[in-house]
C-alpha positions as CSV (number, residue, x, y, z in Angstrom):
1,M,0.0,0.0,0.0
2,K,1.5,3.3,-1.1
3,R,1.7,6.2,1.2
4,A,0.4,9.6,0.1
5,V,3.1,12.3,-0.1
6,P,1.8,15.6,1.1
7,H,2.0,18.5,-1.5
8,K,4.4,21.2,-0.3
9,T,3.1,24.8,-0.6
10,K,4.8,28.2,0.0
11,P,3.8,29.9,3.1
12,H,0.9,32.3,2.6
13,G,3.0,35.3,3.7
14,A,5.7,34.6,1.1
15,E,3.1,34.5,-1.7
16,R,1.7,37.8,-0.6
17,A,5.1,39.5,-0.5
18,Q,6.0,38.2,-4.0
19,F,2.6,39.5,-5.4
20,I,3.2,42.9,-3.8
21,A,6.8,43.1,-5.3
22,E,5.6,42.2,-8.7
23,S,2.7,44.7,-8.5
24,E,5.1,47.4,-7.4
25,K,7.5,46.5,-10.3
26,R,4.7,46.7,-12.8
27,A,3.4,50.0,-11.3
28,G,7.0,51.4,-11.4
29,E,7.3,50.4,-15.1
30,Q,4.0,52.1,-15.8
31,V,5.1,55.2,-14.0
32,A,8.4,55.2,-15.9
33,A,6.6,54.6,-19.2
34,R,4.2,57.5,-18.5
35,A,7.2,59.7,-17.5
36,A,9.0,58.8,-20.7
37,E,5.9,59.5,-22.7
38,Q,5.5,62.8,-21.0
39,R,9.1,63.8,-21.7
40,L,8.7,62.8,-25.3
41,R,5.5,64.9,-25.5
42,L,7.4,67.9,-24.0
43,V,10.2,67.5,-26.5
44,L,7.7,67.3,-29.4
45,E,5.9,70.3,-28.2
46,S,9.0,72.4,-27.7
47,V,10.9,71.8,-31.0
48,S,10.3,74.2,-33.9
49,N,10.5,71.5,-36.5
50,G,7.3,69.8,-37.6
51,I,7.2,66.1,-36.6
52,I,4.7,63.6,-37.8
53,G,4.7,59.9,-36.8
54,V,3.2,57.4,-39.3
55,D,2.4,53.7,-39.1
56,K,3.4,51.0,-41.6
57,E,0.6,52.1,-44.0
58,A,1.9,55.7,-43.8
59,R,-1.1,56.9,-41.8
60,A,-0.5,59.5,-39.2
61,I,-0.4,58.4,-35.6
62,F,0.8,61.7,-34.0
63,A,1.8,65.3,-34.9
64,N,3.5,67.9,-32.8
65,P,2.2,71.5,-32.4
66,A,4.8,72.9,-34.9
67,A,3.5,70.5,-37.6
68,E,-0.1,71.7,-36.8
69,R,1.0,75.4,-37.1
70,M,2.9,74.9,-40.4
71,L,0.2,72.7,-42.0
72,G,-2.9,74.4,-40.7
73,F,-4.3,71.0,-39.4
74,V,-5.1,70.0,-35.9
75,E,-3.7,66.7,-34.8
76,S,-7.1,65.0,-34.8
77,E,-7.6,65.9,-38.5
78,L,-4.3,64.1,-39.3
79,I,-4.6,60.9,-37.1
80,G,-5.4,57.8,-39.1
81,R,-5.2,59.5,-42.5
82,P,-2.6,58.8,-45.3
83,I,-0.1,61.6,-44.8
84,H,1.2,61.6,-48.3
85,D,-2.2,62.1,-49.9
86,L,-3.0,64.8,-47.4
87,I,0.1,67.1,-47.6
88,H,2.5,65.7,-50.3
89,S,0.5,64.6,-53.3
90,R,1.4,67.5,-55.6
91,R,4.6,68.9,-56.9
92,A,5.5,72.6,-56.9
93,D,4.1,73.0,-60.4
94,G,0.8,71.4,-59.3
95,G,1.6,68.1,-61.0
96,F,0.7,64.7,-59.4
97,Y,3.3,63.3,-57.0
98,A,3.0,59.5,-56.8
99,A,3.2,58.0,-53.3
100,Q,5.8,55.4,-54.6
101,A,8.2,58.3,-55.5
102,C,7.9,59.8,-52.0
103,P,10.8,59.6,-49.5
104,L,8.2,58.3,-46.9
105,H,7.4,55.3,-49.1
106,A,11.2,54.6,-49.5
107,A,11.7,54.7,-45.7
108,L,8.8,52.4,-45.0
109,T,9.6,49.8,-47.7
110,R,13.4,49.8,-47.7
111,G,13.9,50.7,-44.0
112,T,16.5,53.3,-44.9
113,V,16.8,56.9,-43.6
114,Q,15.9,59.4,-46.2
115,P,18.2,62.4,-45.7
116,A,17.0,66.0,-45.7
117,A,15.8,67.2,-49.1
118,E,13.6,70.0,-50.4
119,E,10.0,69.0,-50.9
120,M,6.8,70.9,-51.5
121,L,4.2,70.4,-48.7
122,W,0.6,71.6,-48.9
123,R,-1.4,73.2,-46.1
124,R,-5.0,72.6,-45.2
125,D,-6.1,75.8,-47.1
126,G,-4.4,74.6,-50.3
127,S,-1.4,76.8,-50.2
128,G,2.0,75.3,-50.5
129,F,5.5,75.9,-49.0
130,T,9.0,74.7,-49.5
131,A,10.2,72.5,-46.7
132,Q,13.4,70.6,-45.8
133,V,12.1,67.1,-45.2
134,S,13.8,64.0,-43.7
135,V,12.3,60.6,-42.9
136,S,13.5,58.0,-40.5
137,P,12.0,54.5,-40.1
138,F,11.5,53.0,-36.6
139,R,11.5,49.3,-35.9
140,L,10.2,46.8,-33.4
141,D,12.0,43.4,-33.1
142,G,13.9,44.3,-36.3
143,N,10.8,45.0,-38.4
144,V,9.8,48.4,-39.7
145,I,6.5,49.4,-38.1
146,G,6.4,53.1,-39.0
147,A,8.4,56.2,-39.6
148,V,9.0,59.8,-38.3
149,V,8.7,62.6,-40.8
150,V,10.6,65.8,-39.7
151,F,10.2,69.0,-41.8
152,T,11.1,72.7,-41.6
153,D,9.5,75.6,-43.5
154,I,12.4,77.1,-45.5
155,T,10.4,79.5,-47.7
156,E,11.9,82.6,-46.1
157,T,15.4,81.1,-46.3
158,R,15.0,80.3,-50.0
159,E,13.6,83.8,-50.7
160,M,16.5,85.4,-48.9
161,E,18.9,83.2,-50.8
162,E,17.2,84.2,-54.1
163,R,17.5,87.9,-53.2
164,M,21.2,87.5,-52.2
165,R,21.9,85.6,-55.4
166,A,20.2,88.3,-57.4
167,I,22.4,90.9,-55.7
168,Y,25.5,88.7,-56.2
169,E,24.8,88.2,-59.9
170,N,23.7,91.8,-60.8
171,S,25.8,94.1,-58.5
172,V,28.1,96.6,-60.2
173,D,30.7,95.9,-57.5
174,G,32.9,92.8,-57.7
175,F,32.3,90.0,-55.2
176,V,34.7,87.2,-54.3
177,I,34.5,84.3,-51.8
178,F,37.5,82.8,-50.1
179,D,37.4,79.4,-48.3
180,D,38.8,78.6,-44.9
181,Q,42.3,78.3,-46.4
182,A,42.1,81.8,-47.8
183,R,41.8,80.5,-51.4
184,P,39.4,82.2,-53.8
185,I,36.6,79.8,-54.8
186,D,34.1,82.0,-56.7
187,C,33.5,85.5,-58.1
188,N,30.5,87.3,-59.5
189,P,30.1,88.5,-63.1
190,A,30.9,92.1,-62.2
191,L,34.3,91.1,-60.9
192,Q,34.9,89.0,-64.0
193,R,34.1,92.0,-66.2
194,L,36.3,94.3,-64.0
195,F,39.3,92.1,-64.5
196,K,38.5,91.4,-68.2
197,L,38.4,87.7,-67.7
198,E,36.5,84.9,-69.6
199,S,35.1,83.1,-66.5
200,P,35.0,82.9,-62.7
201,K,37.3,79.9,-63.0
202,E,39.9,82.1,-64.7
203,F,39.8,84.5,-61.8
204,V,40.3,81.7,-59.3
205,E,43.3,80.3,-61.3
206,R,44.9,83.7,-61.9
207,F,44.1,85.5,-58.6
208,F,47.7,86.2,-57.6
209,E,48.5,87.5,-61.1
210,L,45.8,90.2,-60.8
211,S,47.9,92.4,-58.4
212,P,51.2,94.1,-59.2
213,P,54.3,92.7,-57.4
214,R,54.1,95.6,-55.0
215,Q,51.5,98.0,-53.9
216,P,52.0,101.8,-54.4
217,D,53.5,102.1,-50.9
218,G,56.1,99.5,-51.7
219,T,54.5,96.6,-49.7
220,P,54.8,93.2,-51.5
221,S,51.2,92.5,-52.7
222,Q,51.1,88.8,-51.8
223,A,52.3,89.3,-48.2
224,A,49.9,92.2,-47.8
225,A,47.0,90.2,-49.1
226,A,47.7,87.3,-46.8
227,R,47.9,89.8,-43.8
228,Y,44.6,91.4,-44.7
229,L,42.8,88.0,-45.1
230,K,44.2,86.7,-41.8
231,A,43.0,89.9,-40.0
232,A,39.6,89.4,-41.5
233,Y,39.4,85.8,-40.3
234,D,40.6,87.0,-36.8
235,H,38.6,90.2,-36.4
236,G,35.7,89.8,-38.8
237,L,36.1,93.0,-40.9
238,Q,38.9,94.7,-42.9
239,R,38.6,97.7,-45.3
240,F,41.6,99.0,-47.2
241,Q,42.8,100.5,-50.5
242,W,44.3,98.2,-53.1
243,L,45.8,98.3,-56.5
244,H,44.8,95.5,-58.9
245,V,45.7,94.9,-62.5
246,A,43.3,93.6,-65.2
247,A,44.1,90.7,-67.4
248,D,45.4,93.2,-70.0
249,G,47.7,94.8,-67.5
250,S,45.7,98.0,-67.0
251,P,45.7,99.3,-63.3
252,I,42.5,99.1,-61.2
253,P,42.5,101.1,-58.0
254,C,40.1,99.6,-55.6
255,E,38.5,99.9,-52.2
256,I,38.2,96.4,-50.7
257,T,36.0,95.2,-47.8
258,L,36.5,91.7,-46.3
259,V,33.9,90.2,-44.1
260,Q,34.1,86.9,-42.2
261,M,31.1,84.5,-42.7
262,M,30.3,80.8,-42.4
263,L,30.2,78.6,-45.5
264,Q,29.1,75.0,-45.1
265,G,30.0,75.0,-41.5
266,K,33.5,76.5,-42.0
267,P,34.8,80.0,-41.7
268,A,35.1,81.9,-45.0
269,I,35.6,85.4,-46.3
270,F,33.3,87.5,-48.5
271,G,35.1,90.2,-50.4
272,N,33.6,93.4,-51.9
273,I,35.9,94.9,-54.5
274,H,34.8,98.4,-55.5
275,D,36.5,100.1,-58.5
276,V,37.4,103.6,-57.4
277,G,39.2,104.4,-60.7
278,E,36.5,106.9,-61.8
279,L,36.5,108.4,-58.3
280,K,40.2,108.9,-58.4
281,K,39.9,110.6,-61.8
282,A,37.2,112.8,-60.6
283,E,39.3,113.7,-57.5
284,E,42.3,114.5,-59.8
285,K,40.1,116.7,-62.0
286,L,38.7,118.5,-58.9
287,R,42.3,119.0,-57.6
288,Q,43.4,120.4,-60.9
289,A,40.3,122.7,-61.1
290,Q,41.0,123.9,-57.6
291,E,44.6,124.6,-58.3
292,A,43.6,126.5,-61.5
293,A,41.0,128.6,-59.5
294,E,43.6,129.4,-56.9
295,A,46.1,130.4,-59.5
296,A,43.5,132.6,-61.2
297,S,42.6,134.2,-57.9
298,R,46.3,134.9,-57.1
299,A,46.7,136.4,-60.6
300,K,43.7,138.6,-60.1
301,G,45.0,139.7,-56.7
302,D,48.5,140.4,-58.2
303,F,46.9,142.4,-61.0
304,L,44.7,144.5,-58.7
305,A,47.6,145.2,-56.4
306,N,49.9,146.2,-59.2
307,M,47.3,148.4,-60.9
308,S,46.4,150.0,-57.5
309,H,50.0,150.9,-56.9
310,E,50.4,152.2,-60.4
311,I,47.3,154.5,-60.0
312,R,48.2,155.5,-56.5
313,T,51.6,157.0,-57.5
314,P,50.2,159.8,-59.8
315,M,47.2,160.2,-57.4
316,N,49.5,161.0,-54.5
317,A,51.2,163.6,-56.8
318,I,47.9,165.2,-57.5
319,L,46.9,165.4,-53.9
320,G,50.3,166.7,-52.9
321,L,50.2,169.5,-55.5
322,A,46.6,170.4,-54.6
323,H,47.7,170.6,-50.9
324,L,50.6,172.9,-51.8
325,A,48.4,175.1,-54.0
326,L,45.9,175.5,-51.1
327,K,48.7,177.2,-49.1
328,T,49.2,179.9,-51.7
329,G,47.2,183.1,-52.2
330,L,44.0,182.1,-54.0
331,T,40.7,183.7,-54.9
332,P,37.7,182.2,-53.1
333,R,36.6,180.5,-56.4
334,Q,40.1,179.0,-56.9
335,R,40.2,177.8,-53.3
336,D,36.8,176.2,-53.7
337,Y,38.0,174.4,-56.8
338,L,41.2,173.1,-55.3
339,E,39.5,172.0,-52.1
340,K,37.1,169.9,-54.2
341,I,40.0,168.6,-56.3
342,H,41.7,167.6,-53.0
343,A,38.6,166.0,-51.6
344,A,37.8,164.1,-54.8
345,G,41.4,162.9,-55.0
346,N,41.3,161.6,-51.4
347,S,38.0,159.8,-52.3
348,L,39.7,158.2,-55.3
349,L,42.7,157.2,-53.2
350,G,40.2,155.6,-50.7
351,I,38.7,153.6,-53.6
352,I,42.1,152.4,-54.7
353,N,42.8,151.3,-51.1
354,D,39.5,149.4,-51.2
355,V,40.6,147.5,-54.3
356,L,43.7,146.5,-52.4
357,D,41.5,145.1,-49.6
358,F,40.4,142.3,-52.0
359,S,43.8,140.7,-51.4
360,K,43.2,141.0,-47.7
361,I,39.8,139.4,-48.0
362,E,41.2,136.4,-49.8
363,A,43.9,136.1,-47.1
364,G,41.3,136.4,-44.4
365,K,42.9,139.5,-42.9
366,L,40.3,142.2,-43.6
367,E,39.3,144.1,-40.6
368,L,36.3,146.5,-40.5
369,E,36.6,149.7,-38.5
370,S,34.0,152.2,-37.3
371,V,35.2,155.8,-37.3
372,P,33.3,159.0,-36.4
373,F,32.2,161.3,-39.3
374,N,30.4,164.6,-39.8
375,L,27.3,164.4,-42.0
376,D,27.7,168.0,-43.2
377,D,31.2,167.3,-44.4
378,V,30.2,164.2,-46.2
379,L,27.3,165.9,-48.0
380,D,29.5,168.9,-48.9
381,N,32.1,166.6,-50.4
382,L,29.3,164.8,-52.3
383,A,27.9,168.1,-53.6
384,G,31.4,169.1,-54.7
385,L,31.9,165.9,-56.7
386,I,28.6,166.2,-58.7
387,T,28.3,170.0,-58.9
388,V,30.6,170.4,-61.9
389,K,28.8,167.7,-64.0
390,A,25.4,169.1,-63.0
391,H,26.4,172.6,-64.0
392,E,27.8,171.5,-67.3
393,K,24.7,169.6,-68.3
394,E,21.8,171.6,-66.9
395,A,23.5,174.7,-65.4
396,L,22.3,173.5,-62.0
397,E,23.7,174.3,-58.6
398,V,23.8,171.6,-55.9
399,F,23.3,172.4,-52.2
400,S,23.0,170.2,-49.1
401,A,20.9,171.0,-46.1
402,P,20.6,168.1,-43.6
403,A,18.0,168.3,-40.9
404,P,19.2,169.7,-37.6
405,R,18.8,166.4,-35.8
406,C,21.2,164.8,-38.4
407,R,24.0,167.2,-37.8
408,A,25.5,165.4,-34.8
409,R,28.7,163.4,-35.4
410,S,28.1,159.7,-35.9
411,S,30.1,156.5,-36.5
412,A,30.2,154.3,-39.6
413,I,32.4,152.1,-41.7
414,P,34.4,154.3,-44.1
415,C,34.0,153.6,-47.8
416,G,35.6,155.5,-50.7
417,W,35.0,159.3,-50.7
418,A,32.8,159.0,-47.7
419,R,35.8,158.5,-45.4
420,Y,37.2,161.9,-46.1
């Protein structure tokens, strides 16, 4: 007779502890999963790139806020719908874009990452925009189960590039680009024309031939060019005068501006070469015209000074003789005539002195003075000057009779006969 073997069981307390441990583990995993999901959601909401997740059939399973803003859809309008048909079914010219030619299809069927490329995406309102699009498949147990589409609106970037390209191609100034080794790699049509070259490639190949061995100040051109380029790399900006020579050997005086920039992730130099040849010619013409004007002014001054001295010599003789005659015995009429001759001579001598003042004006040495005068004397002298002519023509007599309130002595700037 066989004996029954009692079945051994774990104590009730051990089973309970194991159950609690497994429950806590699962709860912790769920908390960790929710935390990871929350972190992922925060990342998706914070990035500026549009991100859309799709399943194996290319239907949307999530979209971040940036994608919603760029496309004009809310996430609920995208979920479950074929994303290619919704936002990528037409080309830029409006032509049909087959799903089989789409990078998304290649990522899902081949399991390969589709690098960033320019694509035309379409908004909910039917308007389109140029985007940089990349697609990355994601796997589960080695099998592709979906993909992530990342895109950025580059419309403004492309428009800016087109504007800059238009400026580069159509500017009257010459533009040149140097790589991170200070080697010229491109130039615009204006620079090609300036140096009388056949192509930008010829400029690159003959760059060091397009400057004379030495600059006008005697500095070796190649050493000076290397120094300016290095300074531009180090400090960001250099501006200087430079003498180039065209392919036919003709000189080209230039003003050059070098600006540091980034090109494909590496430092580069953008150069603006402005032809100042016409400006130099204009400056030379202006200098010559100024010198001619100054020479003419000096000649005029010399002429006036010489003529004034020539006239003053006989005038002084007239005044001297009139002064001596006034000291002799004269009839009243003779004395009146001689006094008028003496006064008129002094007036003429004053005018001559005024002519000499032109040279003082040009030298900046003219000084004005205010001297006292008697109005009766001035008017008497004036009457004496014009009486003879008036009497010859019309037999008129000239008298002056200023008002009593004008008889007081005053001050004024002397001029010609009025100073005597």
